[in-house]
Backbone as a printed PyTorch tensor [residue, N CA C, xyz], in Angstrom:
tensor([[[-51.2430, -38.0330, -11.6800],
         [-51.5820, -36.8130, -10.0920],
         [-51.9770, -35.2140, -10.2330]],

        [[-52.4420, -34.8690,  -9.5990],
         [-52.9160, -33.3560,  -9.8300],
         [-52.1870, -32.7140,  -8.6520]],

        [[-51.2220, -31.3870,  -8.4850],
         [-51.2690, -30.7960,  -7.7330],
         [-51.8920, -29.5460,  -7.2330]],

        [[-52.3680, -28.9660,  -6.5160],
         [-52.7800, -28.0810,  -6.5540],
         [-51.5400, -26.7620,  -6.3750]],

        [[-52.0000, -25.9790,  -6.5880],
         [-50.9460, -24.7270,  -6.4950],
         [-50.9580, -23.7970,  -5.6450]],

        [[-49.8290, -23.2260,  -5.4350],
         [-49.4760, -22.7530,  -4.1630],
         [-50.1790, -20.9880,  -3.9340]],

        [[-51.2610, -20.8830,  -3.2670],
         [-51.5870, -19.3260,  -3.1630],
         [-50.7200, -18.5330,  -3.0040]],

        [[-50.6360, -17.6000,  -3.7500],
         [-49.0280, -16.3550,  -3.3590],
         [-49.5490, -15.3040,  -2.7070]],

        [[-49.0410, -14.7450,  -1.4880],
         [-49.7820, -13.3630,  -1.5990],
         [-51.1490, -13.5490,  -0.7630]],

        [[-51.3540, -13.5580,  -0.4860],
         [-52.7020, -13.5270,   0.2090],
         [-52.8370, -13.1140,   2.0180]],

        [[-51.3860, -13.4220,   2.2000],
         [-50.9070, -12.7540,   4.2660],
         [-51.0210, -11.3070,   3.8030]],

        [[-50.6920, -10.8630,   2.8140],
         [-50.0500,  -9.3550,   3.0860],
         [-51.6210,  -9.1040,   2.6780]],

        [[-52.5780,  -9.2350,   2.1440],
         [-53.6250,  -8.9020,   1.5680],
         [-54.4930,  -8.9600,   2.6330]],

        [[-54.2110,  -9.9770,   3.2490],
         [-55.3240, -10.2140,   4.3410],
         [-55.3080,  -9.3480,   5.5520]],

        [[-53.6680,  -9.1540,   5.9200],
         [-53.4090,  -8.1580,   7.0340],
         [-53.0300,  -6.2560,   6.6110]],

        [[-53.2530,  -6.2860,   5.1790],
         [-53.6740,  -4.7570,   5.0680],
         [-54.7650,  -4.4220,   5.2910]],

        [[-55.8640,  -4.8840,   5.6070],
         [-57.2280,  -4.2920,   6.0450],
         [-57.4420,  -4.9590,   7.5240]],

        [[-56.3820,  -4.7720,   8.5030],
         [-56.3440,  -5.0690,   9.6880],
         [-55.9280,  -3.4320,  10.0770]],

        [[-57.1300,  -4.0150,  11.4230],
         [-56.2860,  -2.3420,  12.7440],
         [-54.9050,  -3.1560,  13.0840]],

        [[-54.5990,  -1.7650,  12.9110],
         [-52.7450,  -1.8580,  13.8640],
         [-52.1470,  -1.1820,  14.9120]],

        [[-51.9780,  -2.0790,  16.1180],
         [-51.4700,  -1.4670,  17.1710],
         [-49.9490,  -1.2380,  16.9890]],

        [[-49.0670,   0.2820,  17.1970],
         [-47.9160,   0.0600,  17.5070],
         [-47.4860,   0.1980,  18.8380]],

        [[-46.2410,  -0.9150,  19.1080],
         [-45.6900,  -0.8550,  20.3510],
         [-44.5910,  -0.5800,  20.1250]],

        [[-43.8480,   0.8530,  20.8800],
         [-42.8990,   1.4490,  20.5480],
         [-41.8210,   0.6230,  21.4010]],

        [[-40.3340,   0.4850,  21.4270],
         [-39.7420,   0.4440,  22.4890],
         [-38.6600,   0.8500,  22.5380]],

        [[-38.6430,   2.3070,  23.7240],
         [-37.3350,   3.3020,  23.3140],
         [-36.8780,   3.6970,  24.9760]],

        [[-35.3870,   3.7520,  24.5890],
         [-34.3320,   3.9120,  25.9670],
         [-34.9890,   5.3200,  26.0850]],

        [[-34.6970,   5.8030,  28.0600],
         [-34.7120,   7.4160,  27.7980],
         [-33.7090,   7.6720,  27.5290]],

        [[-33.3710,   9.1100,  28.0830],
         [-32.4600,   9.6580,  27.7300],
         [-31.1560,   9.0770,  28.8950]],

        [[-31.7520,   9.3620,  29.8920],
         [-30.8030,   8.9900,  30.4910],
         [-29.5950,   7.4250,  30.0470]],

        [[-30.2190,   6.5400,  29.9190],
         [-30.5020,   5.1720,  29.1920],
         [-29.0510,   5.5720,  28.0780]],

        [[-29.4860,   6.2740,  27.0900],
         [-28.9090,   6.4690,  26.0560],
         [-27.6140,   7.1520,  25.7950]],

        [[-26.1470,   6.5120,  26.4770],
         [-25.0170,   7.0920,  26.7820],
         [-24.5090,   5.5900,  27.2180]],

        [[-23.3150,   5.6190,  26.1450],
         [-22.4100,   4.1560,  25.5610],
         [-21.8290,   3.6730,  26.8490]],

        [[-21.8150,   2.9290,  27.0560],
         [-21.5510,   2.0420,  28.3970],
         [-19.8600,   2.3870,  28.5330]],

        [[-19.2370,   2.0720,  27.2560],
         [-18.0180,   2.2680,  26.9820],
         [-17.2980,   3.5110,  27.4890]],

        [[-17.5720,   4.6080,  26.6370],
         [-17.2930,   5.6190,  26.2360],
         [-17.3390,   6.6600,  27.2530]],

        [[-18.7330,   6.6910,  27.7190],
         [-19.9540,   7.6820,  28.1210],
         [-20.2650,   8.5250,  27.1050]],

        [[-20.3460,   8.3150,  26.4350],
         [-20.6660,   9.1510,  24.9220],
         [-22.3820,   8.9310,  24.8610]],

        [[-22.9420,  10.0940,  23.7530],
         [-23.9820,  10.1400,  23.6370],
         [-24.3130,   9.0000,  22.6630]],

        [[-25.6920,   8.1890,  22.6610],
         [-25.8900,   7.0350,  21.5690],
         [-26.8270,   7.6940,  20.2300]],

        [[-26.5180,   7.3660,  19.5950],
         [-28.2620,   7.6620,  18.4720],
         [-28.6580,   6.0540,  18.1730]],

        [[-30.1240,   7.2580,  17.2670],
         [-30.5040,   5.6090,  17.2160],
         [-30.0330,   5.6440,  15.7600]],

        [[-29.8110,   4.0850,  15.6900],
         [-29.1200,   3.6270,  14.5030],
         [-30.0240,   2.5030,  13.6480]],

        [[-31.1690,   2.5230,  13.9730],
         [-32.4230,   1.3520,  13.3720],
         [-33.3130,   1.1010,  14.3310]],

        [[-34.2320,   0.7760,  13.3980],
         [-35.7490,   0.7300,  13.8690],
         [-35.6460,  -1.1690,  13.8590]],

        [[-35.7820,  -1.6850,  14.1850],
         [-36.2510,  -3.2630,  14.1220],
         [-37.6430,  -4.1000,  14.0570]],

        [[-38.4490,  -4.4160,  13.5580],
         [-39.8900,  -4.3190,  13.1700],
         [-40.2920,  -5.8190,  12.8890]],

        [[-40.9590,  -6.4560,  14.0400],
         [-41.5710,  -7.6040,  13.8210],
         [-43.3230,  -7.5790,  14.0820]],

        [[-43.9410,  -8.4790,  13.4200],
         [-45.3930,  -8.1320,  13.6070],
         [-46.0950,  -9.7310,  13.9990]],

        [[-46.6220,  -9.5860,  15.3430],
         [-47.3570, -10.7920,  15.6270],
         [-49.0380, -10.6500,  15.5600]],

        [[-49.7160, -11.5070,  14.9430],
         [-51.3530, -11.4990,  14.7060],
         [-51.6580, -11.8660,  16.4920]],

        [[-52.2690, -10.9000,  16.9770],
         [-53.2010, -11.1960,  18.0880],
         [-54.6340, -11.0310,  17.7700]],

        [[-55.3120, -12.6730,  18.0700],
         [-56.5960, -12.9290,  18.0320],
         [-57.3140, -12.7210,  19.4500]],

        [[-58.5280, -11.6050,  19.1540],
         [-59.2860, -11.6220,  20.8000],
         [-60.5580, -11.9860,  19.7980]],

        [[-61.3250, -12.7560,  20.7810],
         [-62.6120, -13.4800,  19.9560],
         [-63.5410, -12.0320,  19.5950]],

        [[-64.2770, -12.3900,  18.3490],
         [-64.4940, -11.5270,  17.6940],
         [-63.9170,  -9.9840,  17.1170]],

        [[-62.4170, -10.2730,  17.6910],
         [-61.7380,  -9.1780,  17.1530],
         [-60.3950,  -9.3170,  16.6650]],

        [[-59.9000,  -9.4340,  15.7360],
         [-58.3100,  -9.3110,  14.8370],
         [-57.9120,  -8.2840,  15.0170]],

        [[-56.5850,  -8.1350,  15.2900],
         [-55.3130,  -6.9110,  14.6670],
         [-54.1260,  -7.3100,  14.9200]],

        [[-53.5710,  -6.7090,  14.3640],
         [-52.1790,  -6.6700,  13.9060],
         [-51.2040,  -5.9070,  14.6390]],

        [[-50.4270,  -6.5320,  15.8240],
         [-49.9960,  -5.8370,  16.0450],
         [-48.0750,  -5.0330,  16.1570]],

        [[-47.3790,  -4.4520,  15.5620],
         [-46.6430,  -4.3220,  15.2970],
         [-45.4360,  -3.7640,  16.2070]],

        [[-44.2240,  -4.3170,  17.0240],
         [-43.5760,  -4.0400,  17.9030],
         [-42.2760,  -3.6140,  17.0730]],

        [[-41.9250,  -2.3720,  17.6750],
         [-40.7080,  -1.5160,  16.9860],
         [-39.9900,  -1.1330,  18.4820]],

        [[-38.5260,  -1.9980,  17.8920],
         [-37.2270,  -2.2010,  18.5920],
         [-36.0510,  -0.6950,  18.4490]],

        [[-36.3720,   0.0870,  19.4150],
         [-34.8960,   0.7830,  18.6630],
         [-33.7850,   0.6230,  19.3220]],

        [[-32.4470,   0.6800,  18.0750],
         [-31.7580,   0.1620,  18.2500],
         [-30.7950,   1.3880,  18.1250]],

        [[-29.9530,   1.6850,  19.5250],
         [-29.0260,   2.9790,  19.6130],
         [-26.9310,   2.3410,  19.1340]],

        [[-26.5910,   3.6310,  18.7730],
         [-24.9360,   3.2630,  18.6280],
         [-24.5850,   4.0020,  19.4800]],

        [[-23.1470,   4.5140,  19.4440],
         [-22.5700,   5.4180,  20.2170],
         [-21.1210,   5.7910,  18.8680]],

        [[-21.4470,   7.0530,  18.3780],
         [-20.7710,   7.7690,  17.0160],
         [-19.9680,   7.9340,  17.8840]],

        [[-19.1010,   8.2410,  18.9100],
         [-18.1080,   8.5200,  19.5880],
         [-17.2460,   7.0220,  19.3770]],

        [[-17.4980,   6.0430,  19.6250],
         [-16.6560,   4.7680,  19.0690],
         [-17.0830,   4.1190,  17.8020]],

        [[-17.8790,   4.9550,  17.1110],
         [-17.8300,   4.3010,  15.3800],
         [-16.8120,   5.1440,  15.2920]],

        [[-16.5850,   6.3310,  14.9400],
         [-15.4170,   7.3360,  14.7350],
         [-14.3460,   6.9700,  15.2220]],

        [[-13.9560,   6.3700,  16.3100],
         [-12.6520,   6.3860,  17.0050],
         [-12.4690,   4.5010,  16.6760]],

        [[-13.6520,   3.9590,  15.5860],
         [-12.8260,   2.7010,  15.2130],
         [-13.1610,   1.8410,  16.4800]],

        [[-13.2040,   2.0060,  17.8430],
         [-13.5270,   1.1520,  18.5190],
         [-14.8020,   0.0620,  18.4080]],

        [[-14.5130,  -0.7780,  19.0520],
         [-15.6900,  -1.8060,  18.9620],
         [-17.2110,  -1.2240,  19.5000]],

        [[-17.8080,  -0.7530,  18.7190],
         [-19.3830,  -0.4280,  19.2920],
         [-19.9200,  -1.0620,  20.0330]],

        [[-20.5810,  -0.5230,  20.9320],
         [-21.7580,  -1.6270,  21.4400],
         [-22.9850,  -0.9430,  21.1750]],

        [[-24.1800,  -1.6230,  20.8980],
         [-24.9350,  -1.5740,  20.2270],
         [-26.4860,  -1.8070,  20.9490]],

        [[-27.0790,  -1.1880,  21.7330],
         [-28.1570,  -0.7450,  22.0930],
         [-29.4170,  -1.5000,  21.8090]],

        [[-30.2600,  -2.6240,  22.2090],
         [-31.7200,  -2.9030,  22.0160],
         [-32.3890,  -2.6590,  23.0600]]])
């Protein structure tokens, strides 16, 4: 019996030519305050997820970027650092 080989890497090649819409989720300056100690929060990393949105006769890649914040004061004092997304 013959088994068809699985094609590799086609998704990345297909997505490379699509227009990208980036949606950013950020906290306001007032929200970037540690709820535990009241210190300022800093941006720790960006979590990215992608989804395909198919619109009749139009396809585009939507990239969601969620900013993740942590408190430097709590990190320095080795307290349990709240992470805010």
